[in-house]
C-alpha positions in Angstrom: 12.3 10.3 -18.5 12.0 13.9 -17.3 9.3 14.5 -14.6 6.0 15.6 -16.0 4.1 18.4 -14.4 2.4 17.4 -11.2 -1.4 17.1 -11.3 -3.3 19.1 -8.7 -4.0 18.1 -6.2 -1.4 15.4 -6.1 -2.9 12.1 -5.0 -0.4 10.5 -2.6 -0.7 6.9 -1.6 -0.2 7.1 2.1 2.2 4.2 2.9 1.0 2.6 -0.3 -2.6 1.5 -0.4 -3.2 0.4 3.2 -7.0 0.4 2.7 -6.4 -2.8 0.7 -3.1 -4.3 1.7 -0.9 -4.0 4.9 0.9 -0.7 4.9 4.5 -0.2 3.7 4.6 -3.6 1.9 5.6 -4.0 -1.7 2.1 -5.2 -2.4 0.6 -2.0 -1.0 2.9 0.1 -3.1 2.4 -1.8 -6.3 -1.4 -1.6 -5.8 -1.1 2.2 -5.2 0.6 2.5 -8.6 -2.0 0.4 -10.3 -4.8 2.5 -8.7 -3.4 5.7 -10.2 -1.5 7.3 -7.3 0.7 10.2 -8.5 3.1 9.6 -5.5 3.6 7.3 -2.6 4.7 8.2 1.0 7.0 5.9 3.0 7.8 6.5 6.7 11.6 6.1 7.2 13.2 4.7 10.4 16.6 3.1 10.9 18.0 -0.2 11.9 20.9 -0.8 14.2 23.2 -1.3 11.2 22.0 1.9 9.5 19.5 0.6 7.0 16.4 2.7 6.3 13.3 0.6 6.5 9.6 1.4 6.0 7.5 1.4 9.1 4.9 3.7 10.6 7.1 4.0 13.7 10.3 2.6 15.1 8.2 0.6 17.5 7.0 -2.3 15.4 4.8 -4.6 17.5 1.6 -3.2 15.9 2.8 -3.6 12.3 4.7 -6.8 12.3 4.6 -10.3 13.9 7.6 -9.6 16.2 5.6 -10.1 19.4 5.0 -13.7 18.4 8.6 -14.5 17.6 10.3 -16.2 20.6 13.8 -15.5 19.2 13.1 -11.8 19.7 11.3 -11.9 23.0 14.3 -10.5 24.9 14.3 -7.4 22.6 11.1 -6.1 24.2 12.1 -3.0 26.2 10.9 0.4 27.3 12.5 3.6 26.1 11.7 7.3 25.8 10.5 8.3 22.4 10.0 12.0 21.8 9.7 12.6 25.5 7.3 9.8 26.4 8.0 6.2 27.6 7.0 3.5 25.1 7.3 -0.3 25.5 7.8 -2.6 22.6 10.3 -3.7 20.0 12.3 -1.0 18.2 13.9 -1.0 14.8 17.2 0.4 16.2 17.6 -2.8 18.2 17.6 -5.0 15.1 19.8 -5.5 12.1 18.2 -5.4 8.7 18.9 -9.2 8.3 16.8 -9.8 11.5 14.0 -7.5 10.5 13.8 -9.1 7.0 12.6 -12.3 8.7 9.4 -10.6 10.1 6.1 -10.4 8.4 3.8 -7.3 8.1 0.5 -6.8 9.8 -2.1 -4.1 9.1 -1.9 -1.4 11.8 -5.7 -0.6 11.6 -6.8 -4.2 11.8 -10.1 -3.5 13.6 -11.2 -1.2 10.8 -9.5 -2.6 7.8 -10.7 -6.2 7.3 -9.7 -6.4 3.7 -6.2 -5.3 4.5 -6.0 -7.5 7.6 -6.8 -10.6 5.6 -3.3 -10.3 4.1 -1.5 -10.2 7.5 1.5 -12.4 7.6 1.9 -12.7 3.8 4.4 -10.0 3.1 7.9 -9.1 4.5 8.8 -5.6 5.5 10.9 -3.7 3.0 13.7 -1.2 2.9 13.8 2.3 1.4 16.0 1.1 -1.4 13.5 -1.6 -2.3 10.8 1.1 -2.7 13.1 3.2 -5.0 13.3 0.1 -7.3 9.5 -0.3 -7.2 8.9 3.3 -8.2 11.4 3.1 -11.1 9.8 -0.1 -12.3 6.3 1.2 -12.2 7.2 4.5 -13.8 8.8 2.6 -16.7 5.9 0.2 -17.1 3.2 2.8 -16.9 5.2 5.5 -18.8 4.5 8.2 -16.3 6.2 10.1 -13.5 5.7 8.6 -10.1 6.8 10.8 -7.2 8.1 10.0 -3.8 7.1 11.8 -0.5 9.6 10.6 2.1 8.7 11.2 5.7 11.4 11.0 8.4 10.3 9.7 11.7 12.0 10.6 15.1 15.0 12.3 13.6 16.3 13.7 17.0 16.0 10.3 18.6 17.9 8.6 15.8 20.5 11.3 15.8 21.2 10.7 19.5 21.8 7.0 18.6 24.4 7.8 16.0 21.9 7.1 13.2 21.5 10.5 11.4 18.5 10.1 9.0 19.7 12.8 6.6 23.1 11.1 6.1 21.5 7.6 5.7 19.0 9.0 3.3 21.6 10.7 1.1 23.5 7.4 0.9 20.4 5.4 0.0 19.5 7.8 -2.8 22.9 7.5 -4.3 22.9 3.7 -4.0 19.4 3.6 -5.6 20.4 5.6 -8.6 18.5 8.7 -7.6 21.8 10.6 -7.0 20.9 13.7 -4.9 17.2 13.7 -5.8 15.2 15.7 -8.4 11.8 17.1 -9.0 10.2 13.7 -8.2 11.2 14.0 -4.6 9.4 15.6 -1.7 10.8 15.4 1.9 8.7 15.8 5.0 9.4 16.0 8.7 7.8 17.2 11.9 11.3 18.5 12.8 12.5 21.6 10.9 16.1 21.0 11.9 16.1 17.7 9.9 14.8 19.5 6.8 17.5 22.1 7.1 20.1 19.3 7.2 18.7 17.7 4.1 19.0 21.0 2.3 22.5 21.5 3.6 23.5 18.1 2.1 22.4 19.4 -1.3 19.6 16.9 -1.7 17.3 18.2 -4.5 13.6 18.1 -4.0 10.9 20.0 -2.1 11.2 20.2 1.7 7.9 20.3 3.6 7.3 20.9 7.3 4.7 18.6 8.8 2.4 20.4 11.2 0.8 18.5 14.2 -2.5 19.5 15.6 -0.9 20.6 18.8 2.4 20.8 20.6 5.9 21.7 19.3 8.5 20.0 17.2 10.7 17.6 19.2 14.0 19.1 17.9 12.9 22.6 19.1 11.8 21.3 22.5 15.2 19.6 23.0 17.0 22.8 21.9 14.7 25.5 23.4 12.6 23.8 26.1 9.4 25.7 27.0 10.4 28.5 24.6 10.1 26.2 21.6 7.9 27.4 18.8 4.5 25.7 18.6 3.1 24.0 15.5 0.3 26.6 15.7 2.8 29.4 15.3 3.9 28.0 12.0 0.4 28.3 10.4 -0.3 31.9 11.3 0.1 34.5 8.6 3.4 35.6 10.2 4.5 32.0 10.7 3.9 31.1 7.1 5.8 34.1 5.9 8.6 33.1 8.2 8.9 29.7 6.5 9.0 31.2 3.0 12.4 30.8 1.4 13.4 28.2 4.1 11.0 25.4 3.1 8.8 24.7 0.1 5.5 23.9 1.8 3.6 22.7 4.9 1.7 19.5 5.4 -1.2 19.8 7.9 -3.5 17.4 9.6 -7.0 17.3 8.0 -8.5 18.8 11.1 -7.0 22.1 10.3 -9.0 22.1 7.1 -12.3 20.5 7.9 -12.5 19.4 11.5 -12.3 22.4 13.7 -15.2 24.5 14.8 -14.5 28.2 15.2 -14.5 29.4 18.7 -17.5 31.4 19.9 -16.9 35.1 20.7 -15.8 35.6 24.3 -14.7 38.4 26.5 -11.3 38.0 24.8 -12.7 38.5 21.3 -11.0 41.8 21.0 -7.6 40.3 21.6 -8.4 37.6 19.1 -9.2 40.2 16.5 -6.0 42.1 17.3 -4.0 38.8 16.9 -5.6 38.1 13.6 -4.8 41.6 12.4 -1.2 41.1 13.5 -1.0 37.7 11.7 -0.5 35.7 14.8 -3.7 33.6 14.9 -3.5 30.0 13.5 -5.4 29.8 10.2 -7.8 27.1 9.1 -9.4 25.9 6.0 -9.1 27.8 2.7 -7.8 30.8 4.6 -4.7 28.7 5.6 -4.2 27.5 2.1 -4.5 30.9 0.6 -2.1 32.5 3.0 0.4 29.7 2.4 0.1 30.1 -1.3 0.6 33.9 -1.0 3.8 33.1 0.9 5.0 30.8 -1.9 4.4 27.6 0.0 2.6 24.5 -1.2 0.0 22.9 1.1 -0.6 19.1 1.6 -3.0 17.4 4.0 -3.3 14.0 5.7 -5.0 11.7 5.8 -8.2 11.3 3.8 -10.0 8.0 4.6 -13.5 6.8 3.8 -14.4 5.0 7.0 -16.7 6.7 9.6 -14.0 6.3 12.2 -11.9 8.9 10.4 -14.5 11.3 8.9 -15.6 14.6 10.4 -18.9 14.0 12.2 -21.1 15.7 9.6 -19.9 13.2 7.0 -20.4 10.0 9.0 -23.3 7.6 8.0 -24.6 5.1 10.4 -22.9 3.9 13.5 -20.4 1.2 12.3 -16.9 2.7 12.6 -15.5 0.6 9.7 -18.4 1.5 7.3 -17.9 4.0 4.6 -19.5 7.4 5.2 -19.9 10.3 2.8 -16.2 10.1 2.0 -16.7 11.9 -1.3 -18.3 14.9 0.4 -15.3 15.3 2.7 -12.8 14.7 0.0 -14.4 17.3 -2.2 -14.5 19.8 0.7 -10.7 19.3 1.3 -9.9 19.6 -2.4 -12.1 22.7 -2.6 -9.7 24.5 -0.2 -7.1 24.6 -2.9 -4.6 22.1 -1.4 -1.7 21.0 -3.6 -1.7 17.4 -2.4 -3.9 14.9 -0.5 -2.7 11.8 1.4 -5.1 8.9 1.0 -5.2 5.3 2.1 -7.3 4.3 -0.9 -5.6 5.9 -4.0 -8.5 5.1 -6.3 -10.9 7.1 -4.2 -8.6 10.1 -4.2 -8.2 9.9 -8.0 -12.0 9.7 -8.4 -12.6 12.7 -6.0 -10.1 14.8 -8.0 -11.9 13.8 -11.3 -15.3 14.9 -9.9 -13.9 18.1 -8.5 -12.6 19.0 -11.9 -15.9 18.6 -13.6 
């Protein structure tokens, strides 16, 4: 079945449907398909024996029951991840056979009671398992289902002899996706990894993830303090510089709805000059328009209905886990013209898109 044209904005089940089931489980992905997600987004990390597994991070104490498993107590360690020390259990210290014995837990347990009620019921899964789930759902529902693959800590894994681009290419081939196609979108916070995916001839859109602050880890390792900042990529000049190299950018929601504009100061003249030169970070619809003018798609993460995650003006009441005016915020984001939205509740994203189109 040839891929059908992508709806706009694309509703992407962020790690499946973690608002309802523990993230990155087969149950979360199957539910995302059933709720109408156009695509799903797995986070990819590697095992010691080179298997790509789906976890939010390579440190897994918050998303599995590993901390309660005495046979793995000795694996707890501290190591440096992206320049900062982190203590816990790491996927690269386990074989896939070992990880397959663990059970998943909802990462946002204090907020997501419905999802948390399924803790311990599902195993974690591999990337190749998700490829099978997508193919099965597409066949059953007779529609195109897309894949937005996010690569986590590529520089870290490269240093361990676990190059994510190489492992990914092998998994695609083994899963019958050959070297990718129009169903595939690849995302990373590290531009070097995206370049390597392109050099391997993997077909699909390549999208640079943009943090709210800081610089890409691969550039910090290579260039130190001279590393380009994430802010520099979402200026007019920065977006034009990405054109032809990548196919899009994926920005945190705060760059579209959550940032107040700075009040004029004594340096306002310099700010105006910077804007004229195209070196000021863009926000909201202005960012989206500039990216589109450069030929880049724009995605945003993550739209969630709970007060804890909404911009202040959309919160209702004081309970962090209660739903606020999620529809208002979703519609505001969609109104900027974005090409895709990452959501934890795919049905809410589909409904917001329907209302926006009325």
